[in-house]
N, C-alpha and C positions, 0 to 999 in steps of 0.2 A: 325744456320739457314743460308742458302745460300741467301744472299741479292740480288743476280743477277739471281736467278732462277725464271723465269716467272711463272712456274707451282705453286710455293708456293704463289705467289701473286693472281693467278687466282682461285685456289681451296681454298675455305673458311675454311674448317676444318683443324685445326692444329694437329700435331702429338700427342700433349698432350691430345687431346680430343678423340682420336680414341678408346682407351680402354674403356672409359666410354660409348661411343656409341655402341660398339660391345657388351658390357655387357648388355646394355638396350635391344638390339635386341635379345640377347641370342645366340650369336655365338662366337667362339674362335678367329677368324681371318677374315680379309677382304676377303681372298681367299675362306674361307668356305661360307661366305655370297654369293659370286659370284657363287660358285658351286651350292648352293641351289636355285639360281635365274634363271640361264641360263642353258638350257639343254646341257649336255656334248657333244652330237653328233654335235652340231653346233658351239662349241667353236673353235676359231682360234688356230692353232698349233704353229704359229710363230708370233713374234712381227711384227708390221707394218714396212714396208721397207721405212722409211723416213729418211731424213738427221738429224744430231744431232741438238738439239734445240739451238736457238740463245737467248742471253739475250736481254732485251728490248733495251739496248744501241746499241748492235750489229745490231739488226733488224732495228732500225731507221737509223743507218749509211748505212746499206745495201739498204734500200728502197730509201734513198736519192741518193746514187750512181746509183742505177737502174733507178731512175727518170731522171738522166742526159742523159740517152740514148733516152729519148723522146725529140723531137725537137718541141718547142712551136712556130710555125709560126703564123703570122697574118692570121686569117681565114675569108675568104669571101665566103666559100663554100655554106652556107645556107642549103637548103633542110630540114628545120625544126629545125636546130641547129645553135645557134649564140653565140659568146662571149657575156658574160653579166657581169655587175658590181654587185658583191655581196656587198651591203652596209656593212661596217665594223661593225656597231652596230647590224646588223642581224647575221653576221657571228659569232661574239663573243658571243652574248647572246642567239642565238637559235641553229645555226648549230654546234657550238662547246660546247654546254651546255647540260650536262647529264640530267638536269631538263626537257629538251624538248626531247632529243633523246632516253632516256630510258623509256619513258612512253608506256603504252599498249593501244590498241584499246579502245575507250571510252565507253565500255559496262556499266561500273559503272559510270553513268553520274554525280552523286553528288560529286565525287572526280576528275572530268575531265572538270570542267566548263571553265577553262582557254583555254585549247586546243579546246574545242567545240566553244568558241567564236572566236578563231583565224581561225577555219575552216569556220565558218559562214561568216567571213570577206572575205575569199577566194571565197565562193559560191556567195556572193553578187557581188564581182568584176566580176566574170564570167557571172552572170545573166545580169548585167548592160552593160558590154561591148559587149556581144553577142546579146542583145535585146531579150532574151528568158524569160520564166516564172519560170523555176526551174533549178537548177544545183545540181550535186552531190558533194561529198567531195573529188573528184579527182579519176582518174583511172591511169593505169600504164604507158602508153605512147600514142603518137598520133595514131600510127598504130593500136594498139589494141582498142583504143577508137573508131576509125572509124569502126572497125569490130563489136564493140558493137552497134554502130548506125545502121549498116546493119541488125544485128540480131533483134534489137528493131523494125525497120520498117517492117521486115518480120513477126514479132510477132503481130503487130497491123494492118496487112492487113484487108481489109473489108471482110465481110462474103462471098460476091461473089468471091472476089479474092482467098480466101482460098478454096472455093468450086470448082473453076475453075483451081486450082493449078497454080496460077500466081506466077512465081518464078524468073523472070529476074530482075537483079539489074544493073542499068547503072552506070559506073564509068568513070568520065571525064579523058581524057588522060593527063590533067593538074595535076593529083594527084601525090603526092610524091611517088617515086618508092618503097620505103620501105613499105609505106601504102598499095600500090597495092599488094605487096607480102603477107602481112598479110591477106588482104581481100581474096586472092586466097586460102590461107590455111584454113581460117574459113568458106568460102562459100560452098566448095565442100561437106563436110560430112553432112551438114544440108539441102542440096538439093537446094541451091541458085545458079542460073546461072549468072555469071558475064559477062557483055558486056562492053568492053572498047571502047570509041570513043570520037569524038569531040562534045562538048555540042551544038555547033552552028548548027550541022546537025542532031541532035537527032530527031527522028520522033514521040516521045510521044505515042508509041503504048501501048495499054491496056495489052500487055503481060508483062509489067513492073510494079512492086509494089513500087520501090524506085530508088533513084539516089543519088550519092555523087559527090560534086563539091569541088574544092580547091580554097581558097580565101585568098590572091592572089595565082595565079598558081605557079607551082613548079619553074618556071624560072622568076617569078615576075609579069607577066601580071595580071592586075586588071580588072575583068569583072563585069558588072552589071547583076546579075542573077535574077532580079525582074521578068522579063517577062518569063524567063525559068521556074521559080517556079510557076508562075500563070498558064502557059500552062500545066505544069505537073499536077497541081491540077485538071484541067478539066478532065484529064484521071485517076484521083485518084492515082497519083504517088506522094509519099511523098519524100521530098528532104532533105538530110543531107548536111551540109557544113563543111568542114575542114578548119578552119580559123586560121590565125596568130593573137595571142592575142594582140600584140603591134599595129598591123595595125588597129585594131578595135577602137583604140583611135582616129584615123584620118578618117577612112572609115565608110561609112554607114553600120550598123550592119546587119548580116544575118537575124536576127529576123525581122527587118524592111522590108526585102525582102520577108518574108513569109516562111523561113526555118522551118522544123519540128524538126530538131536536129542540134546542132552545137558542133563540137569537135575540139580539138587541144591540144597544150602543153603550159604550162606556164613557160617553161625553161628560156625564155628570161626575165622573171620577177625576176632577181636576183639569178638564179640557175646556178652553174658551168656546162659546157658541160660534163665534166667527162668522155670523150670517149664514151658517149652514155646514161649515166644515173647514178643514178636515177633522174627522173624529174616527176613532177605532171602533168598528162594530165587533161583536163577538158571535161565535158560532160554536155550539157545544152539542155533542150527540153521544150515541152509544158506541162502544168499542166495535161492535159488529158492523158498523157503517163506515169505519175509518177509510176503507178503500174507495168509497164514493164521496168522501168529504172534499169540499172545495178549498182552495187556498193552500196555505203552508202549515205544517205542524213542526214545532220544535221538540226534539226528543233527546233523551239522555242516552249516551253510549259510553264507550271507553276508547282511549287511545292505544297505540301499539304497546305501551307499557302497562296497560290495564288501569290507568288512571281515569277518573270520571271526565268525560268530555261531551259537550253538547253539539248538536248539529241539526239541520233541517232533515226531518225523518221522511221515510217513504218517498224518496226523491222521484222515482218513476211513476208515483201516483199523481204527481202534479198534473192538474187538469190540462194545461196547455200542451203537455207532451203527448197526450192521447190524440191530439189533432182533431180530425173530424168525428172521432168517437167520444169526444169530451162532453161532459154534462155541464161544464163551466169553462169560461175562458180566463178565469182569474189566475194571474201569475204574480200578484203583488199582495201586500198587506199594508195597513196604515201603521207601520212599525213605530215611528217616533211617538205617535199618540198612544199606541199600546204600551210603549215603555213608560210614558208619563202616567197612564192610568194604573199600570201595575205598580209603579213607584208610589202613587197615591195610596194604594192599599198597603204597601210596605210601611209608609210613613205613619199612617193612622192605625194600622193593625185592626184586629177584630173588635177590640174595645172602642177604638176611635170611630170605626165605621158604625158601630151600634149607637154611639152617642149622636153622630150626625143623622142617622136614620130616625132615631127617636125624636130629635129636635124638629126635623122636617114634619114628621107625623103629628107631633104635638102642636106645631104651628097651624097645621090644617084643622085639627080637631078643635083647638082653642078658637080659631076664627069662625068655624062652622057654628059653634055654640053661641058666640056673640051675635052672629048674623041671624040665627034662629030667634033670638030675643028681639031683634028688630022686625021680625015678621018676614025676613028674607030666608025662605026655607031651603035647607040643604037636602037633596033628594037621593044621594048615594046611600045605600044601606050599609056599605062597608067601603072604606077607602084607605089609601096609604098617604098620598101627598096632594091629591086633587079633589076638590069639592065642586059639586054641581048645584047651583042655586037658581031660584026663580025670582026674576026681577025685570023691570023695564030696561031692556038692554040699551036702547038708544039713549035714555036718560043717564044711565050709569056710565056709558062710554064717554059721553061729553064731559062729565065730571072727572072721570078717571084720567082722560087724556090731558085735561087742564092741570091735573096733579102729576103728570108724567108717569102714568101707570098704564100698563097693557094687560087686559084680561083676554080670554078667548070667548067670543060671542057666538054661541052655537046657533041661536035663532032669536027672534024678537023678544023672547021672555026667558031665555036660558043662558046662563053665564058659567063658564068653567074657569076655576082658579087653581093653578098649580103652584105649590110651595117648593122651596129649594133651600140649600144650605146657607145661602146668603141672607135669607129672610130673618129679620130681627123683630123684636117686640114693637119697635117704632114703626116698622113696615106694616105689621098686623093692625096697629091702631090707625094707620093711614087708610088701609083697606076698609076697615069698619067705618071710618069717618066718611069715605066716599059713598058707601051704601046708606049711611045715616042721612047724608045730604040728599041723596036720591029719593029717600022715603019720607023725608021731612021729620025725622025722629031724632031724639037726642040719645047719646050712649055714654057709658062710663068707660074710661080708659082701662086697658088691660095692663097689669103690672108684671104678671108672670105667666108662663105657659101652664096650661092644665095638664096634669099627669094622667091623661086619659087615653085609652086605646079604643078606636072605633074599628076593630078587626075581630071577627069571631075567633074563639079560642082554637078551633080546629085549623085555622089558617095562620096562627102565630108560629113562627119558626122555632123549633126546639133543638134542631141539630146544630152541632158546633161547626166552625169553619176557620180556616187560616191559623191553624195551631203551630205551623212550622216556625222554626227559629227566625227565618228571614222576616216574617211579618210581626215579630215580637221583640226585635232587638235594635230597631233603628228609629226610635221615636223622638230623639232630640235632633236639632238641626245639625250639630257636628257629626253625630253618628250617621245620619243620612248623607250628608255632604261627602263624608269619607267613603261610604259604601258606593255612592254614584261614581266617585273618582276612581275607586278600585276597579269598578267594571269598565269605566272609560279607558283605563290604561291597557285593557286586554284587547282593545279594538283598534284596527288600523283604519283611519279615516283620511279625508282629503287634507286635514290640517297637519298630517305627517308627510305624505308623499302623493305623487300623482296616482290616480286610479284609471288606468288606460283601457277601460272596458269597451270593446267594439259594440255598437248598437245601443249602448247605455249612456254615453255622453255625460261623463262625470266632470262637469265644468265647475268653475268658481260659483259659489252662492254668496254674492257680495253682501257685506254687512249692512250697507245702506239699503239694500233691497229687503233685508230681513227685519230691520229695526221696527217698521210700522206694525208688525204682527203683535208686538207687545203693547200697542196703544189701545186703551180702553174703548175709544170711540170707533175702533175697527173690530176689536175681538169680542166685544161684549154685547153683540146685537143678535136678536132672535131672527131666524130666517123667515118667519111669518109676521114680522113687525109691519105695521101699516106703511105703505110706500112713501108717505110724506115724512116719515122718520128716517128714511135711508137714502136721502138725496146724494150723499157722498158716495155711498156704495154704487148706486145706479149710475152715477156719472163715471166712476172708475171702471165699472164692468162694461158699460156701453163703449167707452173709449178703448178698452182692451179688445173688445170684439171688433171694433173698426180697425185697430192696429193689426190684428190678425187677418182681417179681410185684405188689407193692403199687402201684407207679407205673402199671403197665399194666392192673391189675384181673384179671390172669390167675393161673393156679395152678402153672405150671411154666416153667422157663427153662433153656436150654442156652447156655453161654458159648463153645461150640466154634467157631462161624464166625469167620473171621479178617477179614472185611470185611462191609460192608452188602450187597454183591451176593451174597456167599457166604451171608449170612443169608436173603436172598430165596430162594435155591436150597434151603437147609435147610428153610425154611417150606413150600415147595411139595412137597418130598420127604416131609415129615411128612403133608401132606394126601394125597399119593399113597398112602402107606402105610396111612392111615386107610381110604381107599376100598377098597384091595386087601384089607384085613382083613375087610371086610364083603362081599367077593365082587363088589364093584362095579368090576371091571376095566375096564369100558367108560367109566368117568367120566374123560375125558381133555381135555374142553374147558375152556379158561381164558379168561374174559372180561377184557379190559384196555382201559381208556379210552384214547382217542387221545392224551390229554395226558400219559400216564405217562412216567416216566423210562425211557430206552432199556434199562436193565438189566432192567426188568420182563419185557418180551417175550423178551429173551435168556435170562433165568433159566428162564422157562416152557418155552422150546424145549429147553433142556438137561435139564429134568425130564420131557421126553417128552410135553409137552402140545400140544394143538392150539389155536392162538391165534385168538380172534375179537375184533376191535377194535370197541369201542363208541364212539358219537359224543359230541362235546362241543357244548354249546349256544353261541350267540354270546356269552353272558356268561362263558364259560369253565368252566361246571359240567358234570358228567356229565349227558348227556341221558337222563333216567330212563325215558322211554317207549321209547327205542331199546334201553336196557339190558333193560327188562322183556320186550320183544319177543324179543330174542336169548336171554334166559334161558329163556323158555317154549319157544322153537323148539328149543333144545338141552337141554331139561330132563333127558332120559334119559341124556345124556352129560356134563352139567355137573359139572365138578370144583371150580372155584374162580373167584372174582373177585379181581383184584389192584387195590387202591385206595390212593391216597395221601391222607392226611388230616392237617391241612387240605390242600386240593388243591395240585397243583403250581403253580397260579396264585395261591397265597397267600390262599385263601378257605375259610372254614368253611361247607361246603355244608349247608343246613338239611335237605336230603332224605336225609342219610346213613343214618338208621335205616330209612327206606323202602327204600333201596338194598340194605342188608344183609339186610333181610327178604325181598326178592325172591329173592336168591340162596339163602337157607335154604329158602324155600318150594319151590324147584326142585331141591333135593337137593345143592347145592354148599356149600362153605365159603368164608369171606372171609379173604383175606390182606391185612393193612394194611401198606403200606410206611411205615416209621417215619422217613423222611427229615425230616419236618416235626414231629417229636415235641416240639421245643422250644416249640411253641405249645400243647401239650396238658398238660404235666406239672402235676399238682395241680389242674387246672381241669376236665379231662375225661380219658377214656382209651380205648384200643382196645376193651376189653371192653364199655364203656358204649355205644359206637357200633355194637356188634354184630359186631365182628371175632372170628375164631377163633384167629388167630395174627398176630403182628407181628414185624418185626425192629426193632432199635434200633441207630442208629449211635452207639456210645459215643464216637467221635471227633467227634461233632457235639454232640448234646444233653448228653452226660455227660462232656465236658471232656478226653477224651484228645486230645493234639495231632494235627494232620494230618501234621506232620513232613515236609512237602513232597510229600504225596500218599499217605501211609501213615505210621505204623502205624494200623490201625483194628481195631475189634472189632465184629462185627455179630450179637450174640446174638439168639435168637428166644425170645419169650415166648408161651405157648400156653394154651388152656383145657383142661378135663378130657378132652375128646375126643381131644386130640392128645398129652397127656403121655406115654402109653405108647410113642410113636414117636420120642421125642427121641434123637439119635444117641449111639452108644457109641464105644469105642476097643478095639482087640484086646488091649491089654496091661493097661490100667487100666479096669475096668468102670465106665462112667458111663451116663447116659441112662435110657430107659424100659424097661418090662418087655418090650415088643416092639420094641426099639430098631432103628432103621435103622443101617447101617454108617456109617463115619466120614465127616464132612464135611471135616475137616482133620486134620493129622497128630497133634497133641497132644490129650490128653483134654479139656483146658480151653482149647484154642486158645492165644491170646496172653495167658497168665495174668498175666505181670508187669505189663502196663499196665492190667489190671483194678483194680489198686491205686488208680489215678487216679480212676476212676469211684466206687469204694468211698469214697475220701476225699471226693470231691465231694458225695456224698449224705450221708455222716456229718457233714460240717461245715455243710451247708446245712439239713438237717432238713426237716420237712414245710413249715413256713412259708417257709423260705428257697427251697426248690425252687419253690413256688407263686409267690412273689414274682419269682423269676427269670423265670418264664413271663410274668407280668403286665408286667414291665418290658421284656421282649423285644417284646411287643405294643405297649406304650407307645412305645418307641423307633421302631418301624416306622411307627406312625401319626403320630408327630411329624414324621418325615422326609417322609412322604406329604403332610402338611399344608404343609410348607415347599416341596416340589418340585412340587405339582400345578398351581401357577400357571405353571410353566415347562415342564413335560413332561406329556404325556397319561399317566395311570395306566390300565393296561389293564383290570384286573378289581378289583372290590371286593365285599364282602359286601352283604347286603340292606339294611343300614343305613349303607352307604358306608365301612365299615372294612376295613382289611387285617388279615390274621393277623399273623404275625411277619415277613412279607416282602411285597414288591410288585413289579410289573413296570412299568417305564418304556418307553413305546412311542417308539422313535426312527426309525421307518420314514419318517415324513414329511420328515425332514431330508435325505433323498436329493435333494429338490428343490433344496437348497443345495449339493449335491455332497458331502454328509457322510454317511458310513456309521457304523453303531454301533461298528465297529472303531476308527474315528478318535477317537471319544469315549473308548474304552477306553485308547487309546495316549496321548491328551492328559492323561488323569487322572494318568499317571505323572509328568508335569511338575509337577503339584500335590502330589505325594508320596503318591498313593494307588494301591492295586491296584484294578483295575476290578471292579465287581460281575459276576455271571454273565452272559456275553454270549450272546445268541441262544438261550437255553434258558429256558422251554419253547417260546418263540415266536421265530422268526427276526427279527432286526432290533430286538431289545429288550434291556434291561438288567434283571436281577432283583436287587433290593437286599434284604439282610437284615442289620440292624445288630447283632443280639444284645443281651442284657441287660448285657454287660460294658462297653459303651461309655458314656462320660460325655457330658453335654450339649455341652461345648466341642468334643469330637471329632465329634459328630454335626453340629454347626454348621459346623465346618471342612469336612466332606465336602459338606454342602448348599451352602455358599458356593462350593466348587469346581465343583459341578454347575451352579449358577446362572451362574457366571462363564463356564463352557464354553457354556452356552446363549446367552449374549450373543455369544460368538465364532462360534457357528453362524449367528446372525442376519446377520452381515456377510460370511459366506462365500457364494460363488457356484459354480455347476456348472463354469463356464469357468476358474475360478482354481485350478489344481492346486497352486500355490505358496502355500498358506495355512497358518496356524498349526496347524490340526487335522490336515491331511493330511501335514504334515511331522513331526508328533509321533511319538515323544518326541524331545526335544532333549537331546543329550548334552553333557557338559562339553567334549569336543573341538570340537563345533560352536560352542558359545557363546564359546569362547576362541580360535577360529581367527582368523588375520589377516584373512581375507576373510569378509564377511557378505553373502550374496546374497539375503536374504529381505526382503519388504516390510513387516516389523514389527521392533520393536526386540529386541535380545538380552534386555533386561530382561523384556519381555512374554513372550518365549519361555520363559525359565527361572524367573522370579519373578513370575508373574501376580497373586498376592495377597501381602499383607504377611507373613503367618505363615510363608511358605515359606523366607524368607531366614534365619530362625532355625534351621531344621532341614532343610536341603535334601537330598533323596535324588536322586542322579544315575543315570539309566539308563546302562548301560555300552555299549550298542550302539544304533544306530538301528533302524528297523523291519526285521524279519527277512524275508527272501525265502523263503517257504515252498516255492514251486514249485521253485526252484533246488535246495533241499535234498532234495526228493523225487526230482527227476530224477537227482541225483548223491548217492545215499544213502551216507553215511559214518557209521559208528556206533562208531568207536574213535579213539584218540588220534593217528593219523597226521596230519601237517600237511596243511591243506587245499590247499596249493600242489601237492601230489602229485596232486590230482584236478582241477585247473583246466586 
């Protein structure tokens, strides 16, 4: 065994197990299995053109050396990104802890109570600081959150406004430039007309349905928007406010001013800048808009015993389930970062947050006063953390960069300086010295901060916040460490057992891939830092783009999209731009197979496309004749086809090249959804099957953790036709020659976690990546062979093989009174997270084992499923008190004095021998979803208050 070969560590199946697995499947070799799985006409002829793989040790040395090419200057650039202190207790116990970062989205609430509580803390923090009634579990970044606010306000227009096609949206010129760019991208396809201007001269015309204001403004000015919002309300204009979360500790909240929506980022609550992300955005609004709210909401409910239990609320409200009627395609949140930000609020509490906010404000006001004495005048009449000064920008810039300091240079004579919690008195003296040198004047050193407030009394916050116990009881490190551990123990993550979610690819997130995220020369860099300071980042990001080009067979990549769904949208917007560039404005029809993931039609609707659904055959494949008929019928208007490959049903359809040819022959382009890319890498690729663009889920195929539902990255890879239209950024020029405006806030999206995928590819190399795909297919077909005698498998390829996932049909078990949900809950008693439930077919389980799982773990899961099948056999419709319908069984149940069930405690909790060695206990019984939706509570108030 080569102890330094990363592929042997990443791929779970050992060489000794291979023959047994092949024998079970019924093939002579791995090559025969791949031949029987993937159509020959789309197989790659050559190995991927990638560099030789590095060992883990070599990679970590390489990334450390590359990181030295990044210059970590003191950053006062601001514009929504600030240096932040990550409390060590949070860094070590959450950020660097696989118990938190390898968890999946909390769809199975009974084994996710810890994470759900942590997100509830986050929502409570957001609700109380913004002064709003409801908040979601986070969004992707501030710019896209602002775009979601615009879409919500467009959706909740009055009946008259809709009837009169009121479509203007006012954007304050104080908005962050990257937010404006995202608003421009998102407004056009849905028919919203942006009007950018000065809020003080806005005329409140009834042609407007909404407005968005920045608080404080992009260069620090703090305005009281109370009268603006009141006047807007008279014209039925609803107002969104993009707010700085730390400023709301000191400033009057937007909710108190009458805002309808408040958005922003929680990055400065203990999250590294990471050259742009990932960070958890926040979105808060009024209770009356909850059904139009994007993303996820964590709510309080009860379990079957009436005990408090948390879960994702209003499940059917999730935007991607509405398909083409969706106002958003968001089906994720930045959970790991939201957990960290919420825990930052828990650790510091209201008093600690006030101390930090006061220190930041006093740093700004102390510096402003000192600069005024130098004749460098500060022009904001009121500010929180950012001062705007008049000086010779070129002269100051030269001196500042010599001293390793970055300011934001607005124009030749205006400089913006944003202070943050890391700013010390020594830093303030350095700033003053830079301006003293530039003006040729001497200055006295500052020895302490001036206790002075440059905020009008009417804008000072008087309302209390975060009075709950959780924000006032965990201020020592041991208290917080134990609280974090208490929550972690309630969550089932990959560090306990395999999570075999079809379409979600929960593979190993190797420690060597993760370690660089904690390195200061990678995580402490502002996304708008001058390019000569980010040579390491640019080298890594360009290399990753090239690696992804090789894997997909395409010629261009953008890493900007912050999720797979955002990647879908970016791909469709590139296709839209391509057609517009050719004068084909009429090409708006998007064909989508009925089996597609719900975000596909949602993304197409957001891109302004007209959606035509094509049929699926009884075998689960695209109905080629129906597709051909619709492509020909709409050929003059055909824009695109969205296709998932291998299919959502886990099959490599042999007609794929015929399908892509039909689209091209009728003037359209092909978008391939990369959700199932883990079955393609090294064996086939999107270019070979005839696609023009694909997105990749780096948090699936390329090993970025799901982190409880995010972070993710959803880059798009494109062919020559679409390279010119890749998105740009208003501050750092990226993208193509005819670039569309921004898809997300930062030039390279969530750049920090791109290190993970870069490491994954560098350490696996061509052979390792290809073997990862082969073993993912092997593991799926091994499980299929073991389970098909016990469960019907819905779809398979022409030679009877699954791709990297398969669908178990559980609908017939309703004859025994057992639903697929009962199987999902019973799996918890066996120590497993359920596979994907009822997607893409209701009443089914979709299983994807990934290449990271070893034979013993695959067998444990199969043994559990076979054991459950035997339990189903003895269940009857009339017997509600059976082991499956009572699942999961908690420790409290099993240890209670009274046992009222017709099976033993041992059978309930320890149905197979392996479980007793490593038992995972669900902490609540089955959650009552309906109760929680009827009594929606999304913050930390005790449930007794609502019963």
